[in-house]
C-alpha positions as CSV (number, residue, x, y, z in Angstrom):
1,M,-20.1,-5.4,-8.6
2,Y,-19.6,-9.0,-8.3
3,N,-15.9,-8.8,-8.5
4,G,-15.7,-6.1,-5.8
5,L,-17.8,-8.1,-3.3
6,L,-15.7,-11.0,-3.8
7,H,-12.5,-9.3,-3.4
8,A,-13.8,-7.8,-0.2
9,H,-15.3,-11.1,1.0
10,S,-11.9,-12.9,0.3
11,G,-9.8,-10.2,1.8
12,L,-12.0,-9.8,4.9
13,R,-11.5,-13.6,5.6
14,W,-8.1,-12.8,6.9
15,I,-9.2,-10.1,9.3
16,V,-12.0,-12.3,10.7
17,L,-9.4,-15.2,11.1
18,V,-6.9,-12.9,13.1
19,L,-9.7,-11.4,15.1
20,L,-11.0,-14.9,16.0
21,V,-7.6,-16.4,16.9
22,W,-7.0,-13.2,18.9
23,A,-10.3,-13.6,20.9
24,L,-9.8,-17.4,21.4
25,F,-6.3,-16.7,22.7
26,K,-7.6,-14.1,25.2
27,A,-10.4,-16.3,26.2
28,I,-8.2,-19.4,26.8
29,S,-5.6,-17.4,28.7
30,G,-8.3,-15.9,30.9
31,W,-10.0,-19.2,31.4
32,M,-6.7,-21.1,32.2
33,G,-5.2,-18.0,34.1
34,K,-8.5,-17.5,36.1
35,K,-8.1,-13.7,36.0
36,E,-10.8,-11.1,35.9
37,Y,-12.8,-10.6,32.6
38,Q,-11.5,-7.4,31.2
39,K,-12.7,-4.8,29.0
40,S,-10.2,-5.7,26.3
41,D,-11.4,-9.3,26.6
42,R,-15.0,-8.2,25.8
43,L,-13.7,-6.0,23.0
44,S,-11.6,-8.8,21.3
45,A,-14.7,-11.1,21.4
46,L,-17.0,-8.3,20.1
47,L,-14.8,-7.3,17.3
48,A,-14.6,-10.9,16.2
49,L,-18.2,-11.1,16.4
50,I,-18.9,-8.0,14.3
51,F,-16.5,-8.7,11.6
52,T,-17.9,-12.4,11.2
53,H,-21.3,-10.6,10.7
54,I,-19.9,-8.3,8.2
55,Q,-18.5,-11.1,6.4
56,L,-21.8,-13.0,6.6
57,L,-23.7,-10.1,5.0
58,I,-21.2,-9.9,2.2
59,G,-21.3,-13.5,1.7
60,L,-25.1,-13.5,1.5
61,A,-25.0,-10.8,-1.2
62,L,-22.5,-12.9,-3.1
63,Y,-24.7,-15.9,-2.7
64,F,-27.4,-14.6,-4.8
65,I,-25.3,-13.2,-7.6
66,S,-22.4,-15.6,-7.8
67,P,-22.0,-17.8,-11.0
68,K,-20.8,-20.4,-8.5
69,V,-24.1,-20.9,-6.9
70,S,-26.8,-22.6,-8.8
71,F,-30.3,-23.8,-7.8
72,Q,-30.7,-26.1,-11.0
73,S,-30.9,-29.8,-11.1
74,G,-27.6,-31.6,-10.9
75,V,-26.0,-29.2,-8.5
76,M,-25.0,-32.0,-6.0
77,E,-23.1,-33.9,-8.8
78,S,-20.7,-30.8,-9.3
79,Q,-18.2,-30.5,-6.6
80,L,-17.6,-26.7,-7.2
81,L,-21.5,-26.0,-7.2
82,R,-22.2,-28.4,-4.3
83,F,-19.6,-26.6,-2.3
84,Y,-20.7,-22.9,-2.9
85,T,-24.5,-23.6,-3.0
86,V,-24.7,-25.9,0.0
87,E,-21.6,-26.7,1.9
88,H,-19.8,-23.4,2.3
89,M,-23.0,-21.3,3.0
90,S,-24.4,-24.0,5.7
91,M,-21.3,-24.4,7.5
92,M,-20.3,-20.7,7.8
93,I,-23.8,-20.0,9.1
94,I,-23.5,-22.6,11.7
95,A,-20.0,-21.2,12.7
96,I,-21.4,-17.7,12.9
97,A,-24.3,-18.9,15.0
98,L,-22.1,-20.8,17.5
99,I,-19.8,-17.6,17.8
100,T,-23.1,-15.2,18.2
101,I,-24.4,-17.6,20.7
102,G,-21.3,-17.8,22.5
103,F,-20.9,-14.1,22.8
104,S,-24.6,-13.4,23.7
105,T,-24.6,-16.0,26.5
106,A,-21.0,-15.2,27.9
107,K,-22.2,-11.5,28.0
108,R,-24.9,-12.4,30.7
109,M,-22.7,-14.6,32.9
110,S,-21.5,-13.3,36.1
111,E,-18.3,-15.3,36.7
112,A,-15.1,-14.4,34.7
113,V,-14.1,-18.0,34.2
114,T,-17.5,-19.1,32.9
115,K,-17.5,-16.2,30.4
116,Y,-13.9,-17.3,29.1
117,K,-14.9,-20.9,29.0
118,R,-18.1,-19.9,26.9
119,I,-16.3,-17.8,24.5
120,A,-13.1,-20.3,24.2
121,I,-15.4,-23.3,23.3
122,T,-17.9,-21.5,21.0
123,Y,-15.3,-19.4,19.2
124,G,-13.0,-22.3,19.0
125,I,-15.5,-24.5,17.6
126,G,-16.6,-21.7,15.0
127,L,-13.2,-21.1,14.0
128,L,-12.5,-24.7,13.2
129,I,-15.7,-24.8,11.0
130,I,-14.7,-21.6,9.3
131,I,-11.4,-23.0,8.5
132,A,-12.7,-26.3,7.3
133,S,-15.3,-24.3,5.1
134,I,-13.0,-21.9,3.2
135,P,-12.3,-22.5,-0.3
136,W,-8.5,-22.5,0.0
137,P,-6.6,-22.6,-3.3
138,F,-5.2,-26.1,-2.6
139,R,-8.8,-27.5,-2.5
140,G,-9.4,-27.0,-6.2
141,L,-12.5,-24.9,-5.9
142,G,-11.5,-22.0,-8.1
143,A,-10.6,-19.5,-5.2
144,G,-7.3,-17.8,-4.6
145,W,-5.5,-16.6,-1.4
146,F,-7.3,-13.1,-1.8
């Protein structure tokens, strides 16, 4: 079960990143182009939101069954345990909260430019936090590309 969830979580990361970049691109294009907010703009932001939440749910399941997460003393002394127990989870929750707040507040705005601006800023910051919090293979945290 653990390996299946881990592979799903690792593979889904690429879908999440692509959807966030797509939503961010559409939001920046709309914000700079001052165009009307389209159904496709909402759909791109919504899909990015949905897949980040699915990723969060899988991540929460992994958090409680992963051997890389420990609640014993000395966790902060180990780079690997500290990353997975504290840093990865807290930063991802912050990023997903930003994305959720951005979508929820933009949905209630009436002007297209302010919707685009809200999504561009919150999704952009969320994306940067997510990219910084992924255990890329070159970081030496025992994770691969998939």
